[in-house]
N, C-alpha and C positions, 0 to 999 in steps of 0.2 A: 270639965266639960269636954275636953278633947280625948278623954279616955274611952276606950272601947269596952263595952260591957260583955263579959264572957257568956257564951251560950251554955245551955244546960249540959250539952255533951262535953264541953271543955271542963265543966265543973266536976262531972262524974268520973272522967278519966284522968289518970295522973299524967303529968307533962314529961314523962321520961321519953327519951329518944328510943326508937326501935333499935335494938342491938342485934347484930348478926351473931349467931352462935360461933364460938371460937373452934369448936370441935365438930363441925359439920361433916367433914370428910370421914372422921372416925365413926360417926353415927351411920353414914351411908355404908361404910365397909362392914360394920357390925350387922346391919340389916341384910346386906347381901349374903354374908356368911350364914346368918340365921335362915334365910330363905333357901340357900343351898343345902344346908343340913336337913331341914324339914322336907325338902323335895326328895333328897336321897332316902330318907326314912320312909317316905310314902310311896316310893317307886316299887313296882311289883317285880318279882323275879320271873324267870322264864315259865315255870310251872303255873304260877299264879296268873300270868298273862293268858296262858292257854285256857285255864278255867274261866277267867273273866270273859274272854272272847267266845267261849263255848256257851256261857250263860247268856251273853248278848245275842248270840245267834238263835238260841231257843226263844228268847223274848221277842225278837223280831219275827221269827216264824209264827208265833202265836198271834202277833199283831197283823201279820199278813193274812192269816186264816180269817181273822175277824173282819179285815178290810174286804176280803173276797166275798165273805158272807154279806157284808153291807152292800157291795156292788150288786150281788144277785137280788137282795131284798129291794133295793131302789129300782132296779130294772123291772122287777115284778110290779112294784107300786106304780111305776110310770105306765107300764102296759095296762094295768087295771084301770088307771085314771083315763087312759086313752080310749079304752073300750066302754067304760060305764058312763062317764059323764063328759059333757062338752065344756066343762069349766076350764078355761084356758089358764087361769092363774094357778090352779092346782096342778095342771100338767107342767107348767113352767117350773113350779116349786119342786116337783119330783125330778124334772130334768136337771135342775141345778144340784139337787142332792145326789143324783146319779153321777154327774160330772165331778162333784167334789169327792165322792167315794172312789171313783176311778183315779183321780189325782192322788189321793192318799195311798191307794194300792200301788200305783207306780212308784211313788216316793219311797215306800217301804221296801219294794223289790230292789230299787236302786241302792238303798242303804244296806240291804243284806248282801247284795253283790259286791259292794265296796268293802264291807267287813270281811267277806270270804276271800276276796283278793288280797287284802292286807294280811289275813291269817295265813294264807298259802305262801305269801312272800316271807312271812316271819318264819315259817317252817322251812321254806326252800333255802334261805340263806345259810343256816348251819349245815343243811344237807349238801348244798353246793360246796361249802368249805370242806366237808368230809370227802366229797368226790374229788375236789382239787388236790387234797392231801394224798389221797389214794393214787391219783394220776401222777403226782409228783414222785411218789415212792416207786410206782411202776416204771416211770421214766428213768429214775436213777438206777433201778435194778437192771433194766434193759441196757442202759448206757454202760454199766459195769460189765454186763455179760458180753456186749458188743466189743468193748475194749479188750476183754479176755480173749475173745475169738480172734481179734486182729493180732494180738500178740502171738497167739498160737499159730496163726497163718504166717506171720513173719518168721517164726522159728522154723516152720516147715519149709518156707522158701529158702532160708539159709541152708538147711539140710540138703535141699534139692540142688542148690548152687554148688555146695561141696561135692555132692555125688556127681554132678555134671563135670566138675573139674577133675575129679578122680577118674571118671570114665574117659574124658578126653586124654588124660595122661596115659591111661592104660591102652587106649586105641593108638596113640602116637607111638608108644613103646612096641606094641604088637606090629605096627606097620614098619617100624625101624628094623625089627628082627627079621621080618619077611623081606624087606627091601632095604638093604643097608645104605643105599644111595640117598634116601630121604632123611633129612635132618629134622 
């Protein structure tokens, strides 16, 4: 009488305790490695990225042309509805459609601008790196040239010093021969 009757759920499920997997960390590590390898294989190289962004730009340009055509069409339909009928609901519907077409057009233009900015940054980084390497090479060359010129000037100054010393000796000897009283 004091026994509890098992429920249907308890009868259908085994009474094993939930066990934590012993190798959970290993599974996480394997999954992370698998994701890293697949990501690396799916990554595009530089040329493929340029082609991909070029194709995206063409696709967005087509969508912009269609959106601009939709803006013009909705503008014309709104104008025609305003001129021909006094049906306010039709005018509001055309106005809503026009505003939606303008919103889509602006969104696509913004998307294209962002894409072009990103592509120009992608091109500019290697170009900037090349410019920096060229500047560094030019800087090193001009530094070596400047160092060479400084050494050349030091040698010429040493030669001038020697010449001045010899000239002063010759002058003092000449003055001694003329005037024996001067030492």
